[in-house]
C-alpha positions in Angstrom: 34.4 15.6 -23.8 33.1 17.4 -26.9 35.2 19.4 -29.3 33.7 22.7 -28.1 33.6 22.0 -24.3 34.3 25.2 -22.5 34.0 27.3 -25.7 31.5 30.2 -26.2 30.6 31.2 -29.7 28.8 34.3 -31.1 27.2 33.3 -34.4 25.8 35.8 -36.8 22.9 34.5 -38.9 22.3 32.0 -36.2 18.5 31.7 -36.5 18.5 29.3 -39.5 20.5 27.8 -42.3 24.2 27.3 -41.9 24.3 29.5 -38.8 21.5 27.6 -37.1 23.2 24.2 -38.0 26.5 25.4 -36.6 24.8 26.5 -33.4 23.3 23.0 -32.9 26.6 21.3 -33.6 28.5 23.5 -31.2 26.1 22.8 -28.4 26.1 19.1 -29.2 29.9 19.3 -28.9 29.7 20.8 -25.4 29.9 24.5 -26.3 27.7 27.5 -25.5 26.3 29.8 -28.3 24.8 33.2 -28.7 22.7 33.4 -31.8 22.8 36.9 -33.4 20.2 37.6 -36.0 17.8 40.2 -37.4 15.1 37.5 -37.0 15.2 37.7 -33.2 12.0 35.7 -32.6 13.3 32.9 -34.8 16.7 33.0 -33.2 15.1 32.8 -29.7 13.0 29.9 -30.8 16.0 28.0 -32.1 18.0 28.8 -29.0 15.2 27.4 -26.9 15.4 24.1 -28.7 19.1 23.9 -28.0 18.7 24.2 -24.2 20.4 26.3 -21.5 23.7 26.6 -23.4 22.1 28.8 -26.1 20.7 32.3 -26.2 19.8 34.9 -28.8 20.4 38.6 -29.4 19.2 41.1 -31.9 21.9 41.7 -34.5 21.9 43.7 -37.7 25.5 43.1 -38.9 25.6 46.4 -40.7 25.5 48.2 -37.3 28.7 48.3 -35.3 26.8 49.3 -32.1 24.7 46.2 -32.4 27.8 44.1 -32.8 29.3 45.6 -29.7 26.0 45.0 -27.8 26.0 41.4 -29.0 29.5 40.8 -27.7 28.5 42.4 -24.4 25.4 40.2 -24.2 27.5 37.1 -24.8 29.9 38.1 -22.0 27.1 38.8 -19.7 25.3 35.5 -20.4 28.3 33.2 -20.6 31.2 35.0 -19.0 33.6 35.0 -22.0 33.8 34.8 -25.8 36.2 32.3 -27.5 34.7 31.9 -30.9 33.2 34.2 -33.6 31.4 32.8 -36.6 30.5 35.5 -39.3 27.8 33.6 -41.2 25.1 36.2 -41.9 25.0 37.1 -45.6 23.0 37.7 -48.7 23.2 36.6 -52.3 21.5 38.3 -55.3 22.3 38.1 -59.0 23.4 41.0 -61.3 26.3 41.8 -63.5 28.4 45.0 -63.2 26.2 47.0 -65.6 22.8 45.8 -64.5 23.1 45.1 -60.8 20.8 47.2 -58.8 22.9 49.8 -56.9 20.9 49.1 -53.7 21.8 45.5 -54.1 25.5 46.3 -54.5 25.5 48.4 -51.3 23.6 45.7 -49.4 26.1 43.1 -50.3 29.1 45.2 -49.3 27.4 46.3 -46.1 26.2 42.9 -45.0 28.7 40.4 -46.3 31.9 42.5 -46.1 31.4 45.3 -43.7 29.3 43.1 -41.5 32.2 40.6 -41.2 34.6 43.4 -40.6 32.4 44.9 -37.8 32.1 41.4 -36.3 35.9 41.0 -36.1 36.4 44.5 -34.8 33.9 44.1 -32.0 34.9 40.6 -31.0 38.7 40.7 -31.2 39.2 42.5 -27.8 36.9 40.0 -26.1 38.5 37.0 -27.8 41.9 38.2 -26.6 40.6 38.9 -23.1 39.4 35.3 -22.8 43.1 34.2 -22.5 42.2 31.0 -24.3 42.9 29.7 -27.8 40.3 31.6 -29.7 39.0 31.5 -33.3 37.3 33.5 -36.0 35.6 31.7 -38.9 34.3 33.9 -41.7 32.0 32.6 -44.5 33.3 33.3 -48.0 32.0 31.4 -51.1 33.1 29.3 -54.0 32.4 32.4 -56.0 35.0 34.3 -54.0 37.6 32.1 -55.7 36.0 31.4 -59.0 33.9 34.4 -60.1 30.6 34.5 -61.9 29.8 37.2 -64.5 26.3 37.6 -63.2 27.1 37.9 -59.5 29.2 41.1 -59.3 28.2 42.3 -55.9 28.3 38.9 -54.3 31.6 37.9 -55.7 33.2 41.2 -54.8 31.9 41.1 -51.2 33.0 37.5 -50.6 36.4 38.1 -52.2 36.8 40.9 -49.7 35.9 38.6 -46.8 38.6 36.2 -48.0 41.4 38.8 -47.6 39.9 40.4 -44.5 40.3 36.9 -42.9 43.9 36.7 -43.9 44.6 40.2 -42.6 43.1 39.3 -39.2 45.1 36.1 -39.1 48.3 37.8 -39.8 47.6 40.7 -37.4 46.8 38.4 -34.5 49.9 36.2 -35.2 52.1 39.2 -35.4 50.8 40.6 -32.1 51.2 37.3 -30.4 47.5 36.9 -29.8 46.1 33.3 -29.4 43.5 34.0 -32.1 43.2 32.1 -35.4 41.1 33.3 -38.3 40.1 31.2 -41.2 37.5 31.3 -44.0 35.1 28.5 -45.2 34.0 28.7 -48.8 30.7 26.9 -49.4 29.3 25.9 -52.8 25.5 25.9 -53.3 24.1 24.7 -49.9 20.5 23.7 -49.2 19.5 26.7 -47.0 16.7 29.2 -47.0 18.8 31.4 -49.3 19.2 28.5 -51.7 15.5 27.8 -51.6 14.8 31.4 -52.7 16.8 30.7 -55.8 14.8 27.5 -56.4 11.5 29.4 -56.3 12.7 32.5 -58.2 10.8 31.5 -61.4 11.9 31.2 -65.0 12.2 27.4 -64.6 11.0 24.7 -62.3 12.7 24.1 -59.0 13.9 20.8 -60.3 15.5 22.4 -63.3 17.1 25.1 -61.2 18.4 22.4 -58.8 20.0 20.5 -61.7 21.8 23.7 -62.9 23.0 24.3 -59.3 24.2 20.8 -58.9 26.0 20.9 -62.3 28.3 23.6 -60.9 29.9 21.1 -58.6 31.9 18.2 -60.1 30.6 16.0 -57.3 27.2 16.5 -59.1 25.0 17.6 -56.2 24.1 20.5 -53.9 25.7 20.5 -50.4 23.9 20.2 -47.0 24.3 22.7 -44.1 25.8 20.1 -41.8 28.6 19.5 -44.3 29.6 23.2 -43.9 29.0 23.1 -40.2 31.5 20.3 -39.7 34.1 22.3 -41.5 33.4 25.3 -39.3 33.6 23.0 -36.2 37.1 21.8 -37.4 38.3 25.4 -37.6 36.7 26.4 -34.3 38.3 23.6 -32.2 41.8 22.4 -31.2 41.8 20.0 -34.2 43.0 23.0 -36.3 45.4 24.4 -33.7 48.1 25.3 -36.2 45.7 26.5 -39.0 45.2 30.2 -39.6 44.6 32.4 -42.6 43.5 29.4 -44.7 40.7 28.9 -47.2 38.7 25.7 -46.6 36.5 24.9 -49.6 33.2 22.9 -49.0 32.1 23.1 -52.6 32.1 19.7 -54.2 35.4 20.5 -56.0 33.8 23.6 -57.7 36.7 25.9 -57.2 39.1 23.6 -59.1 36.8 22.5 -61.9 38.1 22.8 -65.5 
């Protein structure tokens, strides 16, 4: 029996990257997944590769109505919802003075408000499942150790960190069988990471070396390394773990 047998997950950003890797791992562990993504065609294609225990739905995380529709679609397709993974996000550079204001608002709307809307829409369904249910939100190593040139990203991910703790405490205080935790990745080899590699100003090899140097372990992480942490927090292996921050960052958050 797999670690996710009988579980049903709604995964934002499920078309590719960390979200797509989590979806594949959950299905391999016996679970069912609904992939929510703006890139619906890509999400459908990925779901098709995962077999009958996967499906996809249009999801702009900035839109509460789309979140509610995604939850309803998950219930209609799989009969329940036990697991929410808020993985969709963006990352763009810019300090407080120079960051483009549209970029600031996008970060808050997608990374923070998107996670809030996901929790708001999913919590009633998670509670209604009557099962041990989980929420995993994606923070960042920069939520814990800020960068001067990532004002919007750092602020939005720091907000996700405390949103997660708020949800964990609220569920515990109301006696709900719902745990909420945050995973904080370092630089991970995803499409978002590849955009940084090809942003110009230096060769991809030079940019990779800089990214790797931010981690005392001396390398960039892989999506499956984050996915396994999310799996741990989504299954019974973490049954007494709620409101925690799990770093998957090559020791970046504690570097001197």
